[in-house]
C-alpha positions in Angstrom: 2.5 -18.1 -30.9 4.2 -14.9 -29.8 4.2 -12.2 -32.5 6.9 -9.9 -31.3 9.8 -8.0 -32.8 11.9 -9.8 -30.2 10.5 -13.2 -31.0 13.2 -15.9 -31.2 13.0 -19.5 -32.4 13.2 -22.3 -29.8 16.5 -22.1 -27.9 18.9 -24.9 -27.4 20.1 -25.4 -23.8 23.4 -23.6 -24.6 21.6 -20.7 -26.2 19.2 -20.5 -23.2 22.0 -20.4 -20.8 23.8 -17.7 -22.8 20.6 -15.6 -22.9 20.1 -16.1 -19.2 23.6 -14.8 -18.5 23.1 -11.8 -20.7 19.7 -11.0 -19.1 21.2 -11.2 -15.6 24.1 -8.9 -16.5 21.6 -6.4 -18.0 19.4 -6.5 -14.9 22.4 -5.9 -12.7 23.5 -2.9 -14.7 20.0 -1.5 -14.6 19.3 -2.2 -10.9 22.4 -0.3 -9.7 21.2 3.2 -10.7 17.6 2.6 -10.0 18.2 1.3 -6.5 20.6 4.2 -5.9 17.7 6.6 -6.8 15.2 4.8 -4.5 17.6 4.6 -1.6 18.6 8.2 -1.7 15.0 9.2 -1.7 14.2 7.0 1.3 17.0 8.7 3.3 15.5 12.2 2.9 11.8 12.0 2.0 10.4 11.9 5.5 12.6 14.8 6.5 11.5 16.8 3.4 7.8 16.2 4.0 8.2 17.1 7.7 9.6 20.5 6.6 7.1 21.1 3.8 4.0 20.6 6.0 5.3 20.9 9.5 3.4 17.8 10.7 5.3 14.8 12.0 2.3 12.6 11.9 2.3 12.9 8.1 6.0 12.5 7.7 5.5 9.1 6.2 3.2 10.4 3.5 6.0 10.7 0.9 7.1 7.1 1.3 3.5 6.0 1.4 2.7 7.7 -1.9 5.9 6.2 -3.5 4.8 2.7 -2.3 1.2 3.3 -3.4 2.5 4.3 -6.9 4.5 1.1 -7.0 1.3 -0.9 -6.0 -0.9 0.8 -8.6 1.5 0.0 -11.4 2.2 -3.6 -10.4 -0.7 -5.3 -12.1 -0.8 -3.1 -15.2 2.9 -3.5 -15.6 2.8 -7.3 -15.4 -0.1 -7.4 -17.8 1.7 -5.2 -20.2 4.7 -7.5 -20.0 2.5 -10.5 -20.7 1.5 -8.9 -24.0 4.7 -7.2 -25.0 7.6 -8.7 -23.0 9.9 -7.6 -20.2 12.0 -5.0 -22.0 9.3 -2.5 -23.1 7.6 -2.8 -19.7 10.8 -2.1 -17.7 11.8 0.8 -20.1 8.5 2.5 -19.8 8.4 2.1 -16.0 11.8 3.5 -15.4 11.2 6.4 -17.8 8.1 7.3 -16.0 9.9 7.1 -12.6 12.5 9.6 -14.0 9.7 12.1 -14.7 8.2 11.5 -11.3 11.4 12.2 -9.5 11.8 15.4 -11.5 8.3 16.5 -10.6 8.8 15.6 -6.9 12.0 17.6 -6.8 10.4 20.7 -8.4 7.4 20.4 -6.0 9.7 20.1 -3.0 11.5 23.3 -4.1 8.2 25.1 -4.5 6.8 23.6 -1.3 3.7 22.5 -3.2 2.6 19.4 -1.4 -0.2 18.2 -3.8 2.3 18.2 -6.7 4.8 16.4 -4.6 2.3 13.7 -3.9 1.7 13.3 -7.6 5.5 13.1 -8.3 6.0 10.5 -5.6 3.2 8.3 -7.0 4.9 8.3 -10.4 8.3 7.8 -8.7 6.9 4.5 -7.4 6.9 3.1 -10.9 10.7 2.8 -10.6 10.3 0.5 -7.6 7.6 -1.6 -9.5 10.2 -2.1 -12.3 12.9 -3.1 -9.8 10.5 -5.6 -8.1 9.7 -7.1 -11.4 13.4 -7.5 -12.1 13.6 -10.5 -9.8 10.9 -12.3 -11.8 12.7 -11.4 -15.0 15.7 -13.2 -13.6 13.5 -16.3 -13.2 12.1 -16.4 -16.7 14.8 -18.6 -18.2 16.2 -20.1 -15.0 15.9 -23.8 -14.2 14.3 -25.0 -11.0 17.7 -25.6 -9.5 19.0 -22.1 -10.2 15.9 -20.0 -9.8 16.6 -18.9 -6.2 20.2 -18.0 -7.0 19.0 -16.0 -10.1 16.5 -14.0 -8.0 19.0 -13.6 -5.3 21.7 -12.3 -7.6 19.4 -9.6 -8.9 18.3 -8.5 -5.4 22.0 -8.5 -4.4 23.3 -6.3 -7.1 21.0 -3.5 -5.9 23.4 -3.3 -3.0 25.9 -1.3 -5.0 23.4 1.4 -5.9 21.3 1.1 -2.8 24.2 1.4 -0.4 25.8 4.4 -2.2 22.5 6.2 -2.7 22.2 7.3 0.9 25.9 7.9 1.2 25.7 10.4 -1.7 22.8 12.3 -0.1 25.0 14.6 2.0 26.9 15.6 -1.1 23.7 16.0 -3.2 22.1 18.1 -0.4 25.2 20.4 -0.3 25.3 20.7 -4.1 21.6 21.6 -4.2 22.1 24.2 -1.4 25.1 25.7 -3.3 22.8 26.2 -6.3 20.3 28.1 -4.2 17.9 25.2 -3.9 16.3 23.5 -0.9 19.0 21.0 0.0 16.7 18.1 0.5 15.5 18.2 -3.1 18.9 17.4 -4.5 18.5 13.6 -4.3 15.3 13.8 -6.3 16.9 15.5 -9.2 19.8 13.0 -9.2 17.2 10.2 -9.0 15.7 11.5 -12.3 19.0 11.0 -14.0 19.6 7.6 -12.4 16.2 6.2 -13.5 16.8 7.5 -17.0 20.1 5.5 -17.0 18.3 2.3 -16.0 15.8 2.7 -18.8 18.6 3.3 -21.4 20.6 0.2 -20.3 17.5 -2.0 -20.5 16.4 -0.6 -23.9 19.8 -1.3 -25.4 20.8 -4.6 -23.8 17.7 -6.7 -23.1 17.4 -8.3 -26.5 16.1 -11.0 -27.1 13.5 -10.4 -24.5 13.7 -13.2 -21.9 9.9 -13.6 -21.5 9.5 -13.9 -25.3 12.3 -16.4 -25.4 10.6 -18.4 -22.7 7.4 -18.5 -24.8 5.3 -16.9 -22.1 4.1 -13.7 -23.9 0.7 -13.4 -25.5 0.3 -10.3 -27.7 -3.4 -11.1 -28.2 -4.2 -11.2 -24.5 -6.8 -8.8 -23.2 -5.6 -5.4 -22.2 -5.2 -5.1 -18.5 -8.3 -5.4 -16.4 -6.8 -5.1 -12.9 -9.8 -6.4 -11.0 -10.2 -9.4 -13.3 -6.5 -10.2 -13.1 -6.5 -9.9 -9.3 -9.5 -12.1 -9.0 -7.8 -14.7 -11.2 -4.6 -14.5 -9.2 -6.5 -14.8 -5.9 -8.2 -17.9 -7.1 -4.9 -19.5 -8.1 -3.2 -18.6 -4.8 -6.2 -19.6 -2.7 -6.1 -23.1 -4.0 -2.4 -23.5 -3.2 -1.3 -23.3 0.5 2.4 -23.0 -0.3 1.7 -20.0 -2.6 -0.2 -18.4 0.2 2.8 -18.8 2.5 5.1 -17.4 -0.2 2.9 -14.4 -0.6 2.6 -13.9 3.2 6.3 -13.9 3.5 6.7 -11.2 0.9 3.9 -9.1 2.4 4.8 -9.4 6.1 8.5 -8.8 5.5 7.8 -5.7 3.4 5.2 -4.3 5.9 7.5 -4.6 8.9 10.6 -3.3 7.1 8.9 -0.3 5.5 7.2 0.9 8.7 10.5 0.8 10.8 12.7 2.1 8.0 10.5 5.1 7.2 10.5 6.5 10.7 14.2 5.8 11.5 15.5 9.1 10.0 13.0 11.2 11.9 13.6 9.2 15.0 17.4 9.8 14.7 16.7 13.5 13.9 14.8 13.7 17.2 18.0 12.7 19.0 20.3 15.0 17.0 21.6 12.5 14.5 20.0 13.6 11.2 23.2 13.3 9.2 24.0 10.0 10.7 20.6 8.5 9.7 21.8 8.4 6.0 24.5 6.0 7.0 22.1 3.9 9.0 19.8 3.6 5.9 22.9 2.7 3.8 23.8 -0.1 6.2 20.2 -1.2 6.3 20.1 -1.5 2.5 23.4 -3.5 2.6 21.5 -5.9 4.8 18.6 -6.0 2.4 20.6 -6.7 -0.7 24.2 -7.4 0.1 23.7 -11.0 1.1 21.2 -12.0 -1.5 23.4 -14.5 -3.4 24.1 -16.2 0.0 20.4 -16.0 0.8 19.6 -17.6 -2.5 22.0 -20.5 -1.9 20.6 -21.0 1.6 17.1 -21.1 0.3 18.1 -23.8 -2.2 20.0 -25.8 0.4 17.7 -25.8 3.4 14.4 -25.2 1.6 11.9 -22.4 1.1 9.9 -22.8 4.3 12.8 -23.1 6.7 14.4 -20.0 5.0 11.2 -18.0 5.6 11.4 -19.0 9.3 15.0 -17.9 9.5 14.2 -14.6 7.8 11.3 -13.8 10.1 13.4 -14.6 13.2 16.2 -12.3 12.0 13.7 -9.6 11.2 12.1 -9.9 14.7 15.4 -9.8 16.5 16.6 -6.8 14.5 13.5 -4.7 15.3 13.7 -5.7 19.0 17.4 -4.8 19.2 16.7 -1.3 17.7 14.8 -0.1 20.8 15.4 -2.6 23.6 17.4 -0.1 25.7 15.9 3.2 24.4 17.8 5.3 22.0 21.3 4.0 21.2 22.8 4.9 17.8 24.9 1.7 17.7 21.9 -0.5 18.3 20.0 1.3 15.7 22.7 0.5 13.2 22.8 -3.1 14.2 19.0 -3.5 14.4 18.4 -1.9 11.0 21.1 -4.1 9.4 19.4 -7.2 10.8 16.0 -6.0 9.7 17.4 -5.7 6.1 18.8 -9.2 6.2 15.5 -10.6 7.5 13.7 -8.9 4.7 16.0 -10.4 2.2 15.3 -13.9 3.4 11.6 -13.2 3.4 11.6 -11.7 -0.1 13.8 -14.2 -1.9 12.3 -17.3 -0.2 8.8 -16.0 -0.6 9.2 -15.0 -4.2 10.7 -18.4 -5.1 8.0 -20.3 -3.3 5.2 -18.2 -4.9 6.7 -18.6 -8.3 7.1 -22.4 -8.0 3.7 -23.0 -6.4 1.5 -21.7 -9.3 1.1 -23.0 -12.9 3.5 -21.5 -15.4 0.7 -19.8 -17.4 -0.5 -17.9 -14.3 2.9 -16.9 -13.0 3.1 -13.4 -14.5 -0.4 -12.4 -13.3 0.2 -13.9 -9.8 3.6 -12.2 -9.5 2.1 -8.8 -10.5 -0.8 -9.2 -8.1 1.6 -10.3 -5.3 3.7 -7.2 -5.9 0.5 -5.1 -5.7 -0.5 -6.5 -2.4 3.0 -6.2 -1.1 3.2 -2.6 -2.1 -0.2 -1.7 -0.8 0.7 -3.1 2.6 4.1 -1.4 2.6 2.5 1.9 1.6 -0.1 1.6 4.4 2.7 0.8 6.8 4.6 3.9 5.7 1.6 6.2 6.0 0.6 4.8 9.4 4.2 4.8 10.8 4.2 8.6 11.2 1.0 8.5 13.3 2.2 5.6 15.4 5.5 7.3 16.1 3.9 10.6 16.9 1.2 9.1 19.1 2.9 6.1 20.8 6.6 6.4 20.0 9.1 4.7 17.7 9.5 1.8 20.2 5.9 0.8 19.7 6.4 0.7 15.9 9.5 -1.5 16.3 7.8 -3.9 18.7 4.8 -4.2 16.3 7.3 -5.2 13.6 8.7 -7.8 16.0 5.3 -9.3 16.5 4.8 -9.5 12.7 8.0 -11.5 12.5 6.7 -13.9 15.2 3.4 -14.4 13.4 5.3 -15.3 10.2 7.4 -17.9 12.1 4.3 -19.5 13.4 2.6 -19.5 10.0 5.7 -21.1 8.4 5.9 -23.8 11.1 2.3 -24.7 10.5 2.8 -24.8 6.7 5.7 -27.3 7.0 3.0 -30.0 7.2 2.0 -29.3 3.6 3.9 -31.5 1.1 6.1 -29.2 -1.1 5.2 -29.2 -4.8 6.7 -27.2 -7.7 4.2 -26.0 -10.2 5.1 -26.9 -13.8 
């Protein structure tokens, strides 16, 4: 039995539906400010790092540390939620991210790079919370509505994620008017936005959806990351469809992060530094804006065909970005398509992974999946600066195109596996 302050008796179908609706509204309200914080940071972090250390090969370090922070928190956060529920886990993660954003902003102003790295690592907990949000949406969803529930949470991030980069010119000007380094402005605003997400979740996410679903265990062992990862690996290794779902998440994230991270420096090289914020905004609209539609497509045509569609769109987008050299219009189009392809890969992959493993192992597998996804994304962000400086942005984009092709082939091969939904 779950011994929690949020514990609720068994719910009727009507009560379950009502709680699911309340949970989705709460997640949407919390995702808007948190995604605005992350998106604004993405639009400026490579530029800030480039100015701090004057080394373009390391320009991706800030994004890499942010992604690494998200990865390091993924497993402990999922284990904490398994014991205590979704609400306390999300509140603590977003609160920590608020502190991390503040530290990163101060470090950027002082040009103290080691402290900036620490701040970005802690900043990453906000992304870990946002990624867990799609699984929170699935806690009380039925099999027929799970993709739409996940897609709706991913979609709502559009409102914040699109406006985040659009606000960065104003945030930069405001910071400059206060005598600060203009590029640190978005970090201080991010601290406020993460705090707002934590507050909304703390107030509204009652009863806790994971508790209501009967999937918490307050007596579970405290997090042992290696043990949890080994257990999750064993579960996924025995299920080919879970492997495909995980691969879709990881490959989509790796390709997207690598290209997105180096797009602002690439555009700065061609005199379009300010314009890059709008490219990132449109890219994020592609990532999140069509998620409800993506969720319905996943339900209508199936998980594996949706993964194939997403990887094709991703590959086309990265190819278009550089197919004729530098063209700002094609960068806009390519980054938008990259975002749409990522959305298909994440929603379809997350749904397939969740459905392909036993219910009692889902939280641990989800956390471990986010860990791997974030580690690969962080590695891609870190390496992207070296690839761009040594071989050019075009090589980076074409490598992402190849990854999309690999995922298409993998998904086609996996269609021979009879789909099953884990109970």
